[in-house]
N, C-alpha and C positions, 0 to 999 in steps of 0.2 A: 526624458529618461528617468526611470524610477526603479526602486527596489521593492518588490511585492512581498517580501518576507522569505522568499526562496531564491529568486534570481532577478536578473536585470530585465526590465521591460521597456521597449521602445514604443512611443506613441505612433511612430511611423518609421519606415525604413527597415533595413535588413539587419537582424541580430548577427548574422554571419559576417557581414561587412564591418559592423561595430567591433566584433571580437578580433577581427584581423588587424584592426587599427589600435588595439590596446597598447598604450605606452607603458603603464604600470598599474598595479593594484597595491595599495599600501594598507596594511592591517595593523592598527594601533590599539593595544590593550589599555584599558583605563588605568592610569597611574604609571604607565610605562613611559620611558624617555624616547625610545626608538621604535619605529614601526617595522614590521616585517614587510619587505618589499618583494613583490612578484613581478617578473618581466617575461614577456614572450621572447624578446631578443635582449641579450645582456648589453652592458655598457661597451663591450669590445666587439659587438657584432655577432657574438655567439648566441645560439639558441639556448634559452634557459629552461629549467625544469618548472614550467608554469603549471600550477595546479589549482590556483585560486578559483577559477571558473571553468565549467565544462563547456562542451561545444554548443550548448543551448543557453549559455549565460547563467546557469544555476550555480550558486555559491557552494563551493566544496567544503561544507562545514566539518567533514571528517578527514580533511586533507592532512597529510604529514609531510613536513619539509625535511629533506635529507641534506645535511651539511657535508662539506668536502671531507671532513674527518670521519664520516660514516655515522655520526650521531643523528638522531631523529627528534623532531619536536612538532607538536600539533599546531596547525594554523589557528585553531580556536580551542580554548579550554572551556569545559562546561561551567556555567555560572558566571563567567566573566563578560563584561560589556566591552565591545570593540567599536572603534570608528573606522569605517572602511571607505577609502577614497579610490575611485576608479577614474583614470585619465585615459582618453582615447583621442588620437589625432583626428581633428575635424569635428569633434563632438564636445558638448559642454561637460565639464567635470561633474561627476556624481559622487556625493558624500552621503553616507547613511550609517546608522547605528545598528549593531547586531549583538544579541546575547544568545549564546548557545545554551539550549536547555540541557538540564541534567537528565540523561537517559533513564536512570533509575526512577527519578521523579516522574518522568513522562509515563513510564511503564506502570507505576503505581496509580497515576491519575487515570490511565485507561481502564484499569480494573475497577476503579471507583465509578467511572462513567458508564460502565456496562452492567452495573448491579441489576439483578433480576433473573427471571427464568425465561428460557428460549426454547422454541420448537423449530424444526426445519422450515426454512422460508418458502421454498418453491411449491411444496404441496398446498400451501395456503393460498399463495397469490396466483397459481395457475388453475384454480377452481373455475369452472365454466361461468359462474356468476360474475366474474371479474373480466370477462372477455372484452366488454366495451371499454373498460379502463385501459386495457392494453392497446386497443385500436386508436384511441385519441392521439397520443403522442406519435405513434407510428405513422398514422395518416398525415399528421401535421408536418412531419419531417420528410416523408417520402412520397406522399400523394395517395390518392384513392386507389390506384392500381397496385402499387408495391407495398403500401402500408399493411394491409391484412396479411400478406405473405411474410413480411418482416415480423409481425406480431407472433405468428405461429412458429417461425424460426427461433425467435428469442425464448419463447416458452419451452421449446424442446431442448435448447442448448444446455440448460443446467438442470434438466429433469432426469439425468441418467441414474441408473441403479447398479452400475458395475464400476469397479476401480481396481487398482493393482494389476496383477498379471492378466486377469480376465480382460481388463480394459486395454492393456497393451496389445494383447492378441487381436482385439477388435479394431483398434485405432492406430496401431503402430506409433509413429512419432507425432501423429496428429496433423501432418502436412496435408492430408486429404480430408480433414474434418474430424471432429471428435465431439463427444457429449460428456459433460462433466457431471459427476455424482456430487451433489451438494447436501446429501442427507447426513445424519449423525450415524456413525458406525459403531461396531462392537456392542450391539445390544442396547444402545442409548436412545431414548425417545425425547427426553428434555434435559437441558443443561442449565444449572443455576450458578451464577457468579455472585459471590458475597464477599467482597474484599479479597483477601488472599486465598480464600477457600473456593474451590471449584468442585461441583458435584454433578453427577448425572443419575437419572432414573430411567427405568425401563417403562414399557407401555402400561404396566400395572402399578406404576408409582414406586416400585421397589428400588432401593439405592444400588446402583451398579458400581460407582466409585465416589470417593470424596477425599480430597487431599488439599493440603495447604501448599501454595506455590510461591516461589520467589523469582525475581527477575534474573535471567541468565545472559542476556545480551540481545542484540538485533540479529535478524536472520533474513536472507533474501530468498524468495521463492522463484527459483529458476531465472533470476535476474529480472523478473517481471514486476514484482512488488516486494516491499520490505515490511517486516512486522517485528513484534516483540516476542521473544522466547521466554517461557516460564518453566521452572523445573520443580518437582517435588522431591523431598528427601526420603519419602516413604519407599522402602525397598520392595513393597508388594504392589507397586503402582502398575507394572506391566505396560500395556498399551496406552496408559494415561500418565506415563512418566513426564512427558513434556506437553505443554500447551503452547501453540504458535499462533499468535493473534495479530491480524491486521489492524490498523488504527481506525477501524470503523466503530461508530457508536450509534445508538438509537437517535440521538439528537442530530448527528451529522449526516448519516447515510441511511438511517431508518432500519438498519440491520447490522449483523456481525458477520465477519468472515474469519474462519480459523481452522486449524488442524490440530490433531493430538496424536501421539504415538510414542514409540520407544526408542527411536533413532533420529538424532538431529540431522544426519546426512540424508536420510530418506525423506524427512519432512521438508527439506530444501529442494527436492526434485518434484517437478510438476507432471512429467510424463514418463517417469521411470520409477522402478521400485514398488514396494508394497502399497504406497499411497498414490500411485499414479492416477491422474485424472480425478482426484478427489479433493474438494475444498468445501468444508462445511459452511453453510449459510444459515445463521440463526435469526429468528424473528421473535419479538416479545410475545408471550402467550396472551398478554392483556392488550395487544395492539387494537386500535380502533380503525374504523373505515378510512379516516383521513390518512393514517400512517400507511395503510395498504395502498391507497392511491398514490401517496408520495413515493413509496419504494418502487412501485411499478413504473411510474413516470421517470424516476431517476435512472432506473435500469435501462429503459428504452433510450433515453437521451444519451447516456454514456456509450452505449453499444452501437448506436446508429449514427453518431456524429460524423464518423469517417465516411460512411456510405452517403450521407446527406451532402457532404462536401464534394464527393466525387460526382454526384448527380448535378450539383450546381455548376461544376466546372464543365 
C-alpha cells in the first residue's frame, strides 16, 4: 500500500474493499499537538462526515471539515506539511507526508512553464504527412483491422470548425457524438505567453489583444477537468477578459489546452453556451518532429486506453 502523490495505491486487491474497511485517517500538521481524525463510522456507531478520501482513494486536499457549532476548517492548508496516517482493518497501516501546494504559486509556475508562442495543434498534426505516426500507436493498441479506423476517428474528433450555438444545433448534448473545435477563436492565429502577459496575433501578425493577467482561482470544465483561471484588469479586454488554462505544458503533454472569454460561467460549460464544444489546443510554433510524434502518440494512447481494455476483456 502506498501514496502516489494524489491517492492510495494498492499493489494488489480492491481499493473499494480497502476503503470499506477504513478505521480512521489521522491528519497531523507539523508542529501541531493533535491530529484531525476522520472516521467513516464514529466511536458511537454513527456514520461520520468522512471526507478525507474519495471513492477512488484520492486524498481530498481541498476538503473542509464542518464542526457541530457550524464552523468550518480546511483539512489541509497551503504550504503546511502534514503526516497522514491511514488505518484499515485487515491491511497494514499507511503513513505518508503531504504538503499542499500554494495555488497562486502553482498558477504562476504554469505561466512560467508555458512561455512561448503557440499555433493551433490539430491543423499541424493531422497533416497527411504524419498519417504513419498516427497509425503506429493505434495499430499497436487495437490491431491491424481496427487501428486505421481509430486513427481516422481520432484525427476527426478534434478537427471541428464550429462551436457555441451552431455546435449545439448540430450535436445537441453530445450523447450521439460530437466534434470539438480546438482552433483559436476571435480572429487569433497565434498566442504568446510571456509571464503575466498573454497576447494574440492575427494571420498577418497584427496584435489582436495583449493584457496582463493575474490568478483568479481554480475552475472545473463541466466536472471533467480542472484548470487555472486568470483575469485581466483591463476594461477593454472583451472576449479576452479571462484565460482558463489546463495544467498542460510542452514538457509534460507536448501541448496546451485552454479557453478564453468574457464569462466565467460560460467558460465552465463544455456543451452549453457561447463556448460549447470549443477547447483550444496550442502547439509551440518551433516544435520539432520529435515533439509532433510525442503529442500524437500521447493523444492516441490516452483516448484509446478504454477501447483497448474493452477489447482485451
